[in-house]
C-alpha positions in Angstrom: -9.0 -7.0 -9.9 -12.1 -5.6 -11.3 -11.6 -2.0 -12.9 -14.9 0.1 -13.6 -14.4 3.2 -15.9 -17.3 5.7 -16.3 -16.8 8.5 -19.7 -18.6 9.7 -22.2 -16.4 8.5 -25.0 -16.5 4.3 -24.1 -15.0 3.8 -27.5 -12.0 5.5 -26.2 -11.1 2.2 -24.2 -10.7 -0.1 -27.5 -6.8 -0.4 -26.9 -7.5 -2.1 -23.4 -9.1 -5.1 -25.8 -5.3 -5.8 -27.4 -1.8 -6.4 -26.0 -1.0 -7.3 -22.3 -4.1 -5.9 -20.9 -6.1 -7.5 -23.4 -4.8 -11.0 -22.8 -5.2 -10.2 -19.4 -9.0 -9.6 -19.6 -9.3 -12.9 -21.8 -7.9 -15.0 -18.9 -9.9 -13.0 -16.0 -7.0 -11.7 -14.3 -8.6 -7.8 -15.2 -12.4 -7.2 -15.4 -12.5 -4.0 -16.7 -16.1 -2.8 -17.2 -16.5 0.5 -19.3 -20.0 2.7 -18.7 -21.5 5.1 -21.0 -21.9 8.3 -18.1 -24.8 9.4 -20.6 -26.9 6.4 -19.6 -27.3 8.5 -16.2 -28.7 11.5 -17.8 -32.3 11.6 -18.1 -33.5 14.5 -20.6 -33.8 14.5 -24.6 -30.4 15.6 -25.2 -28.8 13.3 -22.4 -26.8 16.2 -21.0 -24.1 15.8 -18.6 -22.5 19.6 -18.1 -23.7 22.8 -17.4 -22.3 26.4 -16.7 -20.2 26.9 -14.1 -21.2 28.7 -10.8 -19.2 32.1 -10.3 -18.8 32.4 -13.7 -15.9 31.8 -16.1 -15.6 30.1 -19.3 -16.3 26.3 -20.1 -18.8 23.7 -18.7 -18.8 21.4 -15.5 -19.9 18.2 -15.4 -23.0 17.7 -13.3 -23.2 16.2 -9.8 -26.6 14.3 -10.2 -25.4 12.2 -13.2 -22.0 11.2 -11.9 -24.0 10.5 -8.6 -26.6 8.0 -10.5 -23.4 6.4 -12.0 -21.4 5.7 -9.0 -24.6 4.5 -7.0 -25.2 2.0 -9.8 -21.7 0.8 -9.8 -21.7 0.6 -6.1 -24.8 -1.7 -5.9 -23.8 -4.0 -8.7 -20.8 -5.0 -6.5 -23.4 -6.9 -4.1 -24.3 -8.8 -7.0 -20.5 -9.8 -8.3 -19.7 -11.8 -5.6 -17.8 -8.6 -3.9 -17.8 -9.3 -0.2 -20.9 -7.2 1.6 -20.3 -3.4 1.8 -17.3 -3.7 -0.7 -16.3 -0.2 -2.1 -14.0 0.4 -5.1 -11.2 3.3 -4.8 -12.0 6.0 -6.7 -9.6 7.4 -9.3 -10.6 10.8 -10.5 -7.9 11.9 -13.3 -7.0 15.7 -13.2 -4.1 18.1 -13.6 -4.2 19.5 -10.3 -3.8 15.8 -8.8 -1.3 14.3 -6.8 1.2 12.6 -9.4 0.7 9.5 -10.8 4.2 7.6 -9.9 5.3 4.0 -10.2 5.0 3.6 -6.5 1.3 5.0 -6.9 1.2 2.5 -9.7 2.3 -0.4 -7.4 0.2 0.9 -4.6 -3.3 0.7 -6.7 -2.3 -2.8 -8.2 -2.8 -4.3 -4.4 -6.8 -3.1 -4.8 -9.1 -5.6 -5.7 -11.4 -2.8 -7.3 -10.9 0.5 -8.9 -13.3 3.1 -10.3 -12.5 5.7 -12.7 -14.3 8.7 -13.5 -13.1 10.5 -16.5 -14.0 14.1 -16.3 -14.4 16.5 -19.1 -14.6 19.9 -20.0 -13.7 21.9 -16.5 -14.2 19.0 -14.7 -16.9 17.1 -12.4 -18.6 19.2 -9.9 -16.2 18.9 -6.7 -19.1 17.9 -4.8 -19.2 14.5 -6.1 -15.6 13.9 -5.0 -16.3 15.1 -1.3 -19.5 13.1 -1.6 -17.8 9.8 -2.3 -14.7 10.5 -0.1 -16.7 10.4 2.7 -17.7 6.8 1.8 -14.5 5.2 0.5 -11.3 6.2 -1.0 -11.2 8.7 -3.8 -7.8 10.0 -5.1 -7.4 13.0 -7.5 -4.7 11.8 -9.7 -2.4 13.6 -12.7 0.0 11.9 -14.9 1.5 15.0 -15.9 2.0 18.7 -15.9 0.2 19.4 -19.0 -3.7 19.8 -20.1 -5.9 17.0 -22.0 -9.3 17.4 -23.5 -10.6 14.9 -20.9 -9.2 12.1 -18.5 -9.4 8.9 -20.8 -6.1 9.0 -22.1 -4.8 9.2 -18.6 -6.8 6.7 -17.4 -5.8 4.4 -20.5 -2.0 5.3 -19.2 -2.8 4.5 -15.6 -4.5 0.9 -16.5 -1.5 0.0 -18.4 1.0 0.8 -15.6 -1.4 -0.9 -13.0 -2.1 -3.9 -15.1 1.0 -5.1 -15.9 1.9 -5.3 -12.3 -0.4 -7.9 -11.6 0.5 -11.2 -11.1 1.1 -13.1 -14.4 0.3 -10.5 -16.7 3.9 -10.0 -17.9 5.8 -13.2 -19.3 8.7 -12.2 -16.9 8.2 -11.3 -13.8 11.5 -9.8 -13.3 10.9 -7.2 -15.9 8.6 -5.6 -13.3 11.6 -5.7 -10.9 14.3 -3.8 -13.6 11.9 -1.1 -14.5 12.7 2.7 -14.4 11.5 4.1 -10.9 10.7 0.3 -9.4 11.5 0.2 -5.7 15.2 -1.4 -4.8 18.5 -1.2 -6.0 18.3 1.3 -9.0 15.5 3.4 -6.9 15.7 7.3 -8.4 17.3 6.0 -11.4 15.8 5.5 -14.8 16.6 2.7 -17.2 19.8 2.7 -19.4 19.8 1.8 -23.1 19.1 -1.7 -24.2 20.4 -3.8 -27.4 19.6 -7.0 -29.1 20.6 -8.8 -32.1 22.4 -8.3 -34.4 25.9 -7.4 -32.6 26.2 -5.0 -35.4 23.5 -2.8 -37.3 24.3 0.3 -39.9 28.0 0.4 -38.5 26.8 0.6 -34.8 28.1 -2.4 -32.2 26.4 -3.3 -29.0 28.7 -2.3 -26.3 31.1 -5.3 -25.9 30.7 -5.9 -22.3 27.0 -6.9 -23.0 28.5 -9.9 -25.0 31.2 -10.8 -22.4 29.0 -13.4 -20.6 30.5 -11.4 -17.3 27.6 -10.6 -15.3 29.2 -8.6 -12.4 30.8 -6.1 -15.4 27.4 -6.1 -17.1 25.6 -5.5 -13.8 28.3 -2.4 -13.5 27.7 -1.4 -17.0 24.2 -0.8 -16.3 24.1 0.6 -13.5 26.6 3.6 -14.7 24.7 4.0 -17.8 21.5 4.4 -15.7 23.3 7.1 -13.7 24.5 8.7 -16.9 21.1 8.9 -18.6 19.5 10.1 -14.9 21.8 13.1 -14.9 21.4 13.8 -18.2 17.7 13.1 -18.6 16.4 13.3 -15.2 18.8 15.6 -13.0 15.9 16.1 -10.2 15.4 12.3 -9.8 19.5 12.0 -9.8 19.2 14.7 -6.8 17.2 13.0 -5.0 19.6 10.0 -4.5 20.4 8.7 -1.0 24.1 9.4 -0.8 24.4 6.1 1.4 23.7 3.9 -1.7 26.3 5.2 -3.5 29.1 3.3 -3.8 32.7 4.7 -4.5 32.7 3.7 -8.7 29.4 5.8 -8.5 30.7 8.8 -6.9 33.9 8.9 -9.4 31.2 8.7 -12.2 29.1 11.2 -10.7 32.2 13.3 -10.4 33.3 12.9 -14.1 29.7 14.1 -14.9 30.3 17.1 -12.8 27.2 16.1 -10.7 27.0 16.6 -7.1 25.0 14.1 -4.8 23.9 15.1 -1.2 26.3 17.5 0.9 29.4 19.0 -0.5 31.3 17.3 2.3 30.1 14.2 1.2 32.8 11.2 2.0 34.5 9.8 -0.6 
Protein backbone atom coordinates (compact mmCIF):
# COMPACT_ATOMS: atom_id res chain seq x y z
CA UNK A 1 0.00 0.00 0.00
CA UNK A 2 1.21 3.49 -0.86
CA UNK A 3 0.47 6.38 1.51
CA UNK A 4 1.16 10.02 0.62
CA UNK A 5 0.87 12.57 3.42
CA UNK A 6 0.94 16.33 2.78
CA UNK A 7 1.57 18.65 5.73
CA UNK A 8 3.33 21.86 6.72
CA UNK A 9 4.81 19.86 9.61
CA UNK A 10 6.29 16.70 8.05
CA UNK A 11 8.39 16.15 11.17
CA UNK A 12 5.14 15.21 12.94
CA UNK A 13 5.35 11.83 11.23
CA UNK A 14 8.58 10.56 12.78
CA UNK A 15 6.53 8.01 14.82
CA UNK A 16 5.78 6.20 11.56
CA UNK A 17 9.40 4.99 11.61
CA UNK A 18 8.90 2.95 14.79
CA UNK A 19 6.93 -0.04 16.06
CA UNK A 20 4.71 -2.11 13.75
CA UNK A 21 4.30 0.63 11.15
CA UNK A 22 8.05 1.23 10.99
CA UNK A 23 8.66 -2.49 10.48
CA UNK A 24 6.01 -2.60 7.76
CA UNK A 25 7.80 0.26 6.00
CA UNK A 26 11.12 -1.53 6.28
CA UNK A 27 9.60 -4.65 4.71
CA UNK A 28 7.94 -2.67 1.93
CA UNK A 29 4.41 -3.52 3.03
CA UNK A 30 3.80 0.22 3.48
CA UNK A 31 5.28 2.82 1.15
CA UNK A 32 4.89 6.06 3.14
CA UNK A 33 5.84 9.36 1.47
CA UNK A 34 5.61 12.56 3.51
CA UNK A 35 5.53 15.87 1.62
CA UNK A 36 6.11 19.45 2.75
CA UNK A 37 3.19 21.54 1.45
CA UNK A 38 5.33 24.69 1.40
CA UNK A 39 7.42 23.17 -1.39
CA UNK A 40 4.59 24.20 -3.71
CA UNK A 41 4.35 27.80 -2.41
CA UNK A 42 6.31 30.22 -4.60
CA UNK A 43 6.47 33.49 -2.67
CA UNK A 44 9.45 34.38 -0.50
CA UNK A 45 7.58 33.52 2.70
CA UNK A 46 6.24 30.17 1.39
CA UNK A 47 2.71 31.28 2.27
CA UNK A 48 0.05 28.57 2.39
CA UNK A 49 -2.89 30.48 3.90
CA UNK A 50 -4.94 33.66 3.52
CA UNK A 51 -7.89 35.44 5.15
CA UNK A 52 -11.35 33.86 4.71
CA UNK A 53 -13.91 35.32 2.33
CA UNK A 54 -16.93 36.53 4.27
CA UNK A 55 -14.82 37.50 7.26
CA UNK A 56 -14.36 35.67 10.51
CA UNK A 57 -11.43 34.57 12.64
CA UNK A 58 -8.50 32.46 11.50
CA UNK A 59 -6.95 31.72 8.14
CA UNK A 60 -7.83 29.31 5.32
CA UNK A 61 -5.33 27.20 3.39
CA UNK A 62 -4.91 28.38 -0.21
CA UNK A 63 -6.32 26.22 -3.02
CA UNK A 64 -3.53 26.93 -5.53
CA UNK A 65 -0.83 25.55 -3.23
CA UNK A 66 -2.85 22.43 -2.50
CA UNK A 67 -3.69 22.05 -6.18
CA UNK A 68 -0.03 22.02 -7.20
CA UNK A 69 0.83 19.57 -4.41
CA UNK A 70 -1.91 17.10 -5.25
CA UNK A 71 -1.26 17.36 -9.00
CA UNK A 72 2.41 16.56 -8.46
CA UNK A 73 1.55 13.52 -6.33
CA UNK A 74 -0.95 12.29 -8.92
CA UNK A 75 1.69 12.68 -11.64
CA UNK A 76 4.16 10.63 -9.58
CA UNK A 77 1.82 7.67 -9.80
CA UNK A 78 2.69 7.26 -13.46
CA UNK A 79 6.38 6.87 -12.63
CA UNK A 80 6.22 4.39 -9.76
CA UNK A 81 4.74 1.41 -11.54
CA UNK A 82 1.10 2.21 -10.80
CA UNK A 83 -1.51 1.27 -13.37
CA UNK A 84 -2.14 3.94 -16.03
CA UNK A 85 -4.69 6.43 -14.74
CA UNK A 86 -4.39 5.17 -11.16
CA UNK A 87 -5.72 7.60 -8.57
CA UNK A 88 -5.40 7.57 -4.80
CA UNK A 89 -8.31 7.84 -2.42
CA UNK A 90 -7.95 11.23 -0.76
CA UNK A 91 -8.58 11.53 2.99
CA UNK A 92 -9.02 14.97 4.58
CA UNK A 93 -9.16 15.01 8.40
CA UNK A 94 -11.72 17.49 9.72
CA UNK A 95 -14.06 17.62 12.75
CA UNK A 96 -16.96 18.04 10.30
CA UNK A 97 -16.20 14.78 8.46
CA UNK A 98 -17.71 11.31 8.69
CA UNK A 99 -16.65 9.35 11.78
CA UNK A 100 -13.52 7.23 11.50
CA UNK A 101 -14.48 3.74 12.66
CA UNK A 102 -12.99 0.26 12.57
CA UNK A 103 -15.28 -0.47 9.64
CA UNK A 104 -13.86 2.49 7.71
CA UNK A 105 -10.30 1.48 8.65
CA UNK A 106 -11.01 -1.98 7.22
CA UNK A 107 -12.42 -0.42 4.05
CA UNK A 108 -9.41 1.86 3.60
CA UNK A 109 -6.95 -0.98 4.24
CA UNK A 110 -8.15 -2.54 0.97
CA UNK A 111 -7.12 0.55 -1.03
CA UNK A 112 -3.78 0.37 -2.89
CA UNK A 113 -3.11 4.11 -2.56
CA UNK A 114 -4.22 6.72 -0.01
CA UNK A 115 -3.46 10.45 0.00
CA UNK A 116 -3.84 12.29 3.33
CA UNK A 117 -4.23 16.08 3.25
CA UNK A 118 -3.44 17.65 6.62
CA UNK A 119 -5.28 20.93 7.06
CA UNK A 120 -4.37 23.65 9.53
CA UNK A 121 -5.91 26.91 10.72
CA UNK A 122 -9.59 27.01 9.68
CA UNK A 123 -9.06 24.24 7.14
CA UNK A 124 -8.44 23.84 3.42
CA UNK A 125 -10.34 25.91 0.84
CA UNK A 126 -13.41 23.78 0.08
CA UNK A 127 -12.85 24.05 -3.67
CA UNK A 128 -9.90 21.67 -3.31
CA UNK A 129 -12.14 18.83 -2.16
CA UNK A 130 -14.81 19.74 -4.74
CA UNK A 131 -12.28 19.76 -7.59
CA UNK A 132 -10.57 16.49 -6.74
CA UNK A 133 -13.86 14.87 -5.82
CA UNK A 134 -14.66 14.93 -9.55
CA UNK A 135 -11.48 12.99 -10.34
CA UNK A 136 -11.20 10.51 -7.48
CA UNK A 137 -12.79 9.46 -4.20
CA UNK A 138 -12.45 12.16 -1.53
CA UNK A 139 -13.49 11.51 2.07
CA UNK A 140 -13.60 14.11 4.83
CA UNK A 141 -13.08 12.12 8.04
CA UNK A 142 -13.27 12.93 11.76
CA UNK A 143 -11.55 10.94 14.52
CA UNK A 144 -13.81 12.42 17.21
CA UNK A 145 -16.04 15.24 18.37
CA UNK A 146 -13.27 17.65 19.31
CA UNK A 147 -10.98 20.11 17.53
CA UNK A 148 -7.23 19.68 17.06
CA UNK A 149 -4.67 22.24 15.93
CA UNK A 150 -4.23 20.36 12.66
CA UNK A 151 -4.81 17.13 10.81
CA UNK A 152 -1.45 15.53 11.58
CA UNK A 153 -2.47 13.75 14.79
CA UNK A 154 -5.62 12.45 13.11
CA UNK A 155 -3.57 11.06 10.23
CA UNK A 156 -1.23 9.27 12.64
CA UNK A 157 -4.29 7.66 14.24
CA UNK A 158 -5.73 6.60 10.90
CA UNK A 159 -2.45 5.30 9.47
CA UNK A 160 -1.87 3.09 12.50
CA UNK A 161 -5.46 1.79 12.50
CA UNK A 162 -5.30 1.07 8.76
CA UNK A 163 -1.74 -0.19 8.64
CA UNK A 164 -2.16 -2.84 11.33
CA UNK A 165 -4.93 -4.43 9.24
CA UNK A 166 -2.61 -5.13 6.31
CA UNK A 167 -1.57 -8.76 5.90
CA UNK A 168 1.71 -9.48 7.66
CA UNK A 169 1.85 -6.30 9.77
CA UNK A 170 0.66 -7.95 12.99
CA UNK A 171 2.56 -10.97 14.25
CA UNK A 172 -0.71 -12.71 15.14
CA UNK A 173 -3.40 -12.34 12.48
CA UNK A 174 -6.07 -13.40 15.01
CA UNK A 175 -5.43 -10.17 16.96
CA UNK A 176 -7.37 -8.25 14.32
CA UNK A 177 -10.33 -10.63 14.56
CA UNK A 178 -10.59 -10.12 18.32
CA UNK A 179 -10.28 -6.31 18.25
CA UNK A 180 -12.95 -4.11 19.74
CA UNK A 181 -15.37 -3.04 16.97
CA UNK A 182 -14.15 -5.77 14.60
CA UNK A 183 -16.90 -7.43 12.54
CA UNK A 184 -18.00 -10.81 13.85
CA UNK A 185 -19.48 -12.39 16.94
CA UNK A 186 -18.40 -9.57 19.24
CA UNK A 187 -19.67 -6.80 16.98
CA UNK A 188 -20.89 -3.75 18.92
CA UNK A 189 -18.94 -4.90 21.98
CA UNK A 190 -15.70 -3.43 23.23
CA UNK A 191 -12.99 -5.82 24.36
CA UNK A 192 -13.05 -6.97 27.97
CA UNK A 193 -10.16 -6.89 30.49
CA UNK A 194 -6.93 -8.78 29.75
CA UNK A 195 -4.30 -10.34 32.05
CA UNK A 196 -0.85 -11.91 31.93
CA UNK A 197 1.68 -13.43 34.35
CA UNK A 198 2.08 -13.42 37.33
CA UNK A 199 -1.22 -14.93 38.53
CA UNK A 200 -1.14 -12.69 41.64
CA UNK A 201 0.13 -9.13 41.64
CA UNK A 202 -0.15 -6.84 44.68
CA UNK A 203 -2.82 -9.13 46.13
CA UNK A 204 -4.87 -8.92 42.92
CA UNK A 205 -5.56 -12.32 41.33
CA UNK A 206 -6.18 -13.19 37.72
CA UNK A 207 -9.78 -14.50 37.38
CA UNK A 208 -9.62 -18.23 38.00
CA UNK A 209 -11.57 -19.10 34.85
CA UNK A 210 -8.65 -17.86 32.74
CA UNK A 211 -6.38 -20.39 34.47
CA UNK A 212 -8.82 -23.27 34.06
CA UNK A 213 -7.89 -24.33 30.54
CA UNK A 214 -11.62 -24.71 29.76
CA UNK A 215 -11.98 -22.94 26.41
CA UNK A 216 -15.77 -22.79 26.50
CA UNK A 217 -15.86 -21.20 29.95
CA UNK A 218 -13.10 -18.74 28.97
CA UNK A 219 -15.05 -17.69 25.87
CA UNK A 220 -18.20 -17.22 27.94
CA UNK A 221 -16.35 -15.17 30.56
CA UNK A 222 -14.83 -12.94 27.88
CA UNK A 223 -18.18 -12.27 26.29
CA UNK A 224 -19.75 -11.51 29.67
CA UNK A 225 -16.97 -9.07 30.52
CA UNK A 226 -17.24 -7.46 27.09
CA UNK A 227 -20.97 -6.97 27.64
CA UNK A 228 -20.37 -5.48 31.10
CA UNK A 229 -17.69 -3.08 29.86
CA UNK A 230 -19.75 -2.02 26.83
CA UNK A 231 -22.79 -1.25 28.97
CA UNK A 232 -20.64 0.68 31.44
CA UNK A 233 -18.41 2.63 29.04
CA UNK A 234 -20.26 2.68 25.70
CA UNK A 235 -24.00 2.31 26.37
CA UNK A 236 -24.81 3.67 22.92
CA UNK A 237 -23.03 0.69 21.39
CA UNK A 238 -24.78 -1.73 23.72
CA UNK A 239 -28.14 -0.24 22.81
CA UNK A 240 -27.41 -0.92 19.12
CA UNK A 241 -26.79 -4.65 19.62
CA UNK A 242 -29.06 -6.79 17.46
CA UNK A 243 -31.29 -8.68 19.95
CA UNK A 244 -31.19 -11.70 17.61
CA UNK A 245 -27.48 -12.13 18.40
CA UNK A 246 -28.11 -12.47 22.15
CA UNK A 247 -28.45 -15.85 23.82
CA UNK A 248 -30.29 -16.52 27.09
CA UNK A 249 -27.15 -16.03 29.12
CA UNK A 250 -26.53 -12.62 27.49
CA UNK A 251 -30.09 -11.54 28.23
CA UNK A 252 -29.89 -12.68 31.84
CA UNK A 253 -26.67 -10.70 32.31
CA UNK A 254 -28.20 -7.59 30.72
CA UNK A 255 -31.22 -7.94 33.03
CA UNK A 256 -28.84 -8.05 36.02
CA UNK A 257 -27.25 -4.87 34.70
CA UNK A 258 -30.73 -3.31 34.28
CA UNK A 259 -29.96 -2.69 30.62
CA UNK A 260 -32.53 -3.33 27.92
CA UNK A 261 -31.61 -4.08 24.30
CA UNK A 262 -34.30 -4.00 21.63
CA UNK A 263 -38.06 -3.77 22.16
CA UNK A 264 -39.54 -4.20 25.61
CA UNK A 265 -41.36 -7.37 24.58
CA UNK A 266 -38.13 -9.09 23.45
CA UNK A 267 -38.51 -12.85 23.79
CA UNK A 268 -36.59 -14.69 26.51
